[in-house]
C-alpha positions in Angstrom: 28.6 -3.0 -47.9 28.0 -5.7 -45.3 24.8 -5.4 -43.3 24.4 -6.1 -39.6 21.1 -6.6 -37.7 21.4 -5.3 -34.2 18.7 -6.3 -31.8 18.2 -3.7 -29.1 21.0 -1.1 -29.0 19.9 0.1 -25.5 22.6 -0.1 -22.9 26.2 0.9 -22.8 27.4 -1.7 -25.4 25.1 -0.4 -28.1 27.1 2.7 -28.8 30.3 0.7 -28.9 28.9 -1.7 -31.4 27.5 1.1 -33.6 30.9 2.8 -33.6 32.7 -0.4 -34.4 30.4 -1.1 -37.3 30.8 2.4 -38.7 34.6 2.0 -38.5 34.4 -1.3 -40.3 32.2 0.1 -43.1 29.2 -2.0 -42.0 25.6 -0.9 -42.5 23.5 -1.4 -39.3 19.8 -2.0 -38.9 18.8 -1.4 -35.2 15.7 -3.2 -34.0 13.8 -2.0 -30.9 10.3 -1.1 -29.8 8.9 2.3 -30.6 8.1 3.1 -26.9 11.5 1.9 -25.8 13.2 4.0 -28.4 11.3 7.1 -27.3 11.6 6.7 -23.6 14.8 4.7 -22.9 17.3 5.7 -25.6 19.7 8.5 -24.8 20.1 11.5 -27.1 23.6 10.4 -27.9 22.4 6.9 -29.0 19.5 8.4 -31.0 22.0 10.7 -32.8 24.3 7.8 -33.8 21.4 5.8 -35.1 20.2 8.8 -37.1 23.7 9.4 -38.6 24.6 5.9 -39.7 22.0 3.3 -39.0 18.4 2.3 -39.9 15.7 1.8 -37.4 13.0 -0.9 -37.3 10.4 -1.5 -34.6 9.1 -4.9 -33.3 7.5 -6.4 -30.2 10.1 -8.5 -28.4 7.6 -9.6 -25.8 6.2 -11.9 -28.6 9.3 -13.9 -29.3 7.8 -16.1 -32.0 6.2 -13.1 -33.8 9.5 -11.1 -33.6 11.4 -14.1 -34.9 9.2 -14.3 -38.0 9.3 -10.6 -38.6 13.1 -10.4 -38.2 13.7 -13.4 -40.4 11.7 -11.8 -43.2 13.4 -8.5 -42.7 16.9 -10.1 -42.7 16.2 -12.0 -45.9 14.7 -8.9 -47.6 17.7 -6.7 -46.6 20.2 -9.5 -47.3 21.7 -9.2 -43.8 25.2 -10.7 -43.3 25.2 -11.0 -39.5 23.0 -10.7 -36.3 24.0 -9.5 -32.8 22.2 -8.3 -29.7 23.3 -5.6 -27.2 20.7 -6.6 -24.6 21.3 -10.0 -23.1 17.7 -11.0 -22.8 17.6 -11.3 -26.6 20.7 -13.6 -27.0 18.5 -16.8 -27.4 16.5 -15.0 -30.1 19.7 -14.0 -31.9 20.9 -17.7 -31.8 17.6 -18.9 -33.3 17.6 -16.2 -35.9 21.2 -16.8 -37.0 20.6 -20.5 -37.2 17.5 -20.0 -39.4 19.4 -17.7 -41.7 22.5 -19.8 -41.9 24.6 -17.0 -40.3 27.4 -17.3 -37.7 25.9 -17.8 -34.2 25.7 -20.0 -31.2 24.1 -23.4 -30.7 20.4 -22.4 -30.8 19.4 -25.6 -29.0 21.5 -24.6 -26.0 21.1 -20.8 -26.1 18.7 -20.6 -23.1 21.4 -22.1 -20.9 23.4 -18.9 -21.5 20.5 -16.8 -20.2 18.5 -18.8 -17.7 20.6 -19.6 -14.5 18.5 -22.6 -13.7 19.2 -24.2 -17.0 22.8 -23.0 -16.9 23.4 -24.8 -13.6 22.0 -28.0 -14.9 24.2 -27.8 -18.0 27.3 -27.1 -15.9 26.5 -30.1 -13.7 26.0 -32.4 -16.7 29.3 -31.3 -18.2 31.3 -31.5 -14.9 32.0 -27.8 -14.8 33.0 -26.6 -11.3 30.1 -24.4 -10.2 28.2 -23.8 -7.0 25.7 -26.6 -6.0 22.3 -25.3 -7.2 18.6 -26.0 -6.7 15.6 -24.2 -8.2 12.1 -23.9 -6.9 8.7 -22.3 -7.7 7.6 -21.9 -4.1 9.5 -21.2 -0.8 8.1 -24.4 0.7 9.6 -26.3 -2.2 12.9 -24.4 -1.8 13.1 -25.5 1.9 12.8 -29.1 0.9 15.3 -28.9 -2.0 17.8 -27.0 0.2 17.7 -29.7 2.8 17.7 -32.6 0.3 20.8 -31.1 -1.4 22.6 -30.7 1.9 23.0 -26.9 1.4 24.0 -25.0 4.5 23.6 -21.3 5.2 24.6 -18.9 3.9 23.2 -19.5 0.5 22.7 -17.2 -2.5 19.2 -16.6 -3.8 18.6 -15.1 -7.2 16.0 -15.0 -10.0 16.4 -17.4 -12.9 16.5 -14.8 -15.6 17.2 -11.3 -14.2 20.4 -9.3 -14.7 22.5 -6.5 -13.1 22.4 -8.2 -9.6 18.7 -7.5 -9.4 17.0 -9.7 -6.7 20.3 -11.3 -5.7 20.7 -11.9 -1.9 23.0 -13.7 0.4 20.8 -15.2 3.2 21.6 -16.9 6.6 18.4 -18.4 7.8 15.0 -19.8 6.7 13.4 -16.5 7.5 15.8 -14.6 5.3 15.4 -17.2 2.6 11.6 -16.6 2.6 12.0 -12.8 2.2 14.7 -13.1 -0.5 12.6 -15.7 -2.4 9.7 -13.3 -2.5 11.9 -10.5 -3.8 13.5 -12.7 -6.5 10.0 -13.7 -7.7 8.4 -10.3 -7.5 9.2 -9.2 -11.1 8.5 -11.8 -13.8 8.5 -9.5 -16.8 11.7 -7.7 -17.9 11.5 -4.0 -18.4 11.2 -2.2 -20.8 10.1 -4.8 -23.3 7.8 -6.9 -21.1 9.5 -10.1 -21.9 8.1 -12.9 -19.6 10.7 -14.5 -17.3 11.1 -17.9 -15.7 9.3 -17.9 -12.3 11.8 -20.4 -10.7 14.1 -19.0 -8.0 17.6 -20.3 -7.9 19.3 -21.1 -4.6 23.0 -21.8 -4.7 25.8 -22.8 -2.4 27.7 -19.7 -1.2 31.2 -19.8 -2.6 34.0 -17.8 -0.9 37.2 -16.7 -2.7 37.7 -13.7 -4.9 35.5 -12.9 -7.9 36.8 -12.1 -11.4 35.4 -11.6 -14.9 36.8 -12.8 -18.2 35.7 -12.8 -21.8 36.2 -15.7 -24.2 36.2 -15.0 -27.9 34.9 -17.9 -30.0 35.3 -18.1 -33.8 33.8 -21.1 -35.5 34.1 -23.2 -32.3 37.7 -22.1 -31.5 37.8 -20.4 -28.1 40.4 -17.9 -27.1 40.3 -16.4 -23.6 41.2 -12.8 -22.9 42.8 -11.5 -19.7 40.8 -11.8 -16.4 39.9 -8.6 -14.7 38.8 -7.6 -11.2 35.1 -7.4 -10.3 34.4 -5.4 -7.1 31.1 -6.0 -5.3 29.5 -4.8 -2.1 29.4 -7.1 0.9 26.4 -8.0 3.1 23.1 -9.4 1.9 23.2 -7.5 -1.4 26.1 -7.9 -3.9 25.9 -5.0 -6.3 28.9 -4.4 -8.5 30.7 -1.1 -7.8 33.7 -1.4 -10.2 36.1 -3.2 -12.4 39.9 -3.0 -13.1 41.5 -4.4 -16.2 43.7 -6.4 -15.8 43.4 -8.3 -12.5 46.6 -8.4 -10.4 47.2 -12.2 -10.7 50.2 -14.6 -11.1 50.4 -16.5 -14.4 49.2 -19.8 -12.9 46.0 -18.1 -11.6 45.4 -16.4 -15.0 45.7 -19.8 -16.7 43.4 -21.4 -14.2 40.7 -18.8 -14.8 41.1 -18.9 -18.5 40.8 -22.7 -18.7 37.7 -22.7 -16.6 36.0 -20.0 -18.7 36.8 -21.9 -21.9 35.3 -25.1 -20.4 32.2 -23.2 -19.4 31.8 -21.7 -22.9 32.0 -25.1 -24.5 29.4 -26.6 -22.0 26.9 -23.9 -23.0 27.2 -24.1 -26.8 28.9 -20.8 -27.5 30.4 -21.3 -30.9 30.6 -17.8 -32.4 30.9 -14.6 -30.5 32.0 -13.2 -27.2 31.1 -14.8 -23.9 31.3 -12.9 -20.6 32.0 -15.2 -17.6 32.0 -14.4 -13.9 33.9 -16.8 -11.7 35.6 -17.1 -8.3 39.2 -18.1 -7.5 39.4 -20.0 -4.2 42.2 -20.1 -1.7 43.2 -23.6 -2.8 43.7 -22.4 -6.4 40.5 -24.0 -7.8 37.7 -22.1 -9.5 33.9 -22.0 -9.4 31.9 -20.6 -12.4 29.2 -18.3 -11.2 27.5 -17.5 -14.5 28.1 -16.9 -18.1 26.4 -14.6 -20.7 26.7 -15.0 -24.5 27.3 -11.3 -24.9 29.7 -8.4 -24.6 30.5 -7.2 -21.1 28.5 -4.3 -19.7 29.7 -1.6 -17.3 31.9 0.0 -20.1 34.4 -2.8 -19.8 34.6 -2.6 -23.7 36.2 0.9 -23.2 38.4 -0.4 -20.3 39.8 -3.3 -22.4 40.4 -1.0 -25.4 42.2 1.5 -23.2 44.3 -0.9 -21.2 45.1 -3.5 -23.9 44.1 -2.0 -27.2 41.6 -4.9 -27.8 38.2 -3.7 -29.1 35.7 -6.3 -28.1 32.8 -4.6 -29.9 34.8 -4.7 -33.2 35.6 -8.4 -32.5 31.9 -9.1 -31.9 30.8 -7.4 -35.2 33.6 -9.2 -37.1 32.6 -12.6 -35.8 28.9 -12.1 -36.6 29.9 -11.2 -40.2 32.1 -14.3 -40.6 35.3 -12.3 -40.5 38.5 -13.2 -38.6 39.2 -10.8 -35.8 42.6 -9.8 -34.4 43.1 -10.6 -30.7 46.6 -9.2 -30.4 47.0 -6.6 -27.7 48.5 -3.3 -28.7 48.9 -1.8 -25.3 50.1 -2.9 -21.8 48.5 -0.6 -19.3 45.5 -0.7 -16.9 42.1 0.9 -16.7 39.3 0.9 -14.3 35.7 2.1 -13.6 34.0 2.9 -10.3 30.3 3.5 -10.0 28.9 6.3 -7.8 25.9 5.2 -5.6 23.7 7.1 -3.2 23.6 6.5 0.5 19.8 5.8 0.3 16.9 6.2 -2.0 15.3 9.5 -2.7 15.9 12.6 -4.9 19.4 13.3 -6.0 20.5 16.7 -4.9 24.2 16.8 -6.0 27.4 14.8 -6.7 30.6 16.6 -5.7 34.2 15.9 -5.0 35.5 14.3 -8.2 39.0 15.7 -8.1 41.5 16.4 -10.8 43.5 13.2 -10.4 45.6 12.5 -13.5 44.3 9.0 -13.6 40.7 10.1 -14.2 40.0 10.1 -18.0 36.2 10.4 -17.9 33.4 11.0 -15.3 29.7 11.1 -16.0 26.4 11.4 -14.1 23.8 9.0 -15.3 21.1 10.6 -13.1 20.7 14.4 -13.2 20.1 16.4 -10.0 16.5 16.3 -9.2 16.1 12.8 -10.5 14.9 9.9 -8.3 17.5 7.3 -7.2 17.1 3.8 -5.7 18.5 2.7 -2.4 21.8 0.7 -2.8 21.3 -3.0 -3.5 21.7 -3.6 -7.2 23.2 -2.0 -10.3 20.1 0.2 -11.0 21.0 2.4 -7.9 24.0 3.9 -9.7 24.0 7.7 -10.3 27.3 7.9 -12.3 30.7 6.6 -12.9 34.4 7.5 -13.2 36.8 5.8 -15.6 40.6 5.8 -14.8 43.7 4.9 -16.6 47.3 4.3 -15.4 50.4 2.2 -16.1 49.4 -0.6 -13.7 46.3 -2.0 -12.0 47.7 -1.2 -8.6 47.9 2.5 -9.6 44.4 2.4 -11.0 43.1 0.9 -7.8 44.8 3.4 -5.5 43.5 6.3 -7.6 40.0 4.8 -7.7 40.0 4.4 -3.9 40.8 8.1 -3.5 38.1 9.1 -5.9 35.5 7.2 -4.0 36.7 8.6 -0.7 36.4 12.1 -2.0 33.0 11.9 -3.7 29.8 12.9 -1.9 26.5 11.9 -3.3 23.7 14.0 -1.6 20.2 12.7 -1.5 17.1 14.3 0.0 
């Protein structure tokens, strides 16, 4: 039986990968930290690990120590593949796979898939169309670099290594830049593992247009793009994601443009084996700008949406590539699916969520915060209190049903 080493199953892709491995007859060894397992893993995820996986603990805040421990473990267990379900560990996976001679990405360029400062430099060196970018350690340095680069407000301010829209702001003045810079630099260790993060703050040209996401599947250097899908974000200073619809309603020429841009980005960052999640914008003139790329599966339950809408199981593909197998990328369905996240009007204590109707398009709804729990004010993905997944024949039908769901739902906070 093949063996797969899975670094950190926390997050909504962990369960999908465990299910895919089980269906493929693959033994899984899950690696996390003991405290993270106890405090952050859901009962459902713990149950799956208990039923068909082994559990190993390590300290990911010490990357070199973790690398040595996991290399020894992998050799002892005769592991056939290595994956991560938490994007902060993708550079470690690339190094571990390279040391073990297993399928993986270019370890010398793996940081460029995680660190937005290094990513921007790699895009510029490869001629990838991306927003003009500078990175600074202090706000005074940021002012000078913004002027020297000829960047005009508005600009986007973001941490070099955070995720989930945390610390991302659109700013319109020097004063707003100073406040956004302080926020972006206020948390330099990633919870819950305490991994140290780059202190640089990235300042980017604001790019208009419409934002989409797309995955590229790469097998031994051969890149195949999947279909683009809609990414819906809030407006204003904060740009949190509130939903996705698979597929995007686009003409064939726009689809090809997005796919070609995503493949070029993948090659520029050294993704040679696996799945790469790319976020990019399509401008009014038909050109694109790559916003960022992660050498990982998509979050936000997009794995479930893609499977429901197109019959393509990205988690299964991810496992197969890690094991050196040839995945099937042929769609078996031609429908649409979407997800919309439920957010509170402000921070406080969640009292109730009501109004999710009996629409025939709703296939699943779930609260991720129970009544009585504390919720954050809207501004990033951590403010979500639940989600609704929808399915219909077309993307237009999904979007209409989703709009009605969001209009009907009331999230009460005290």
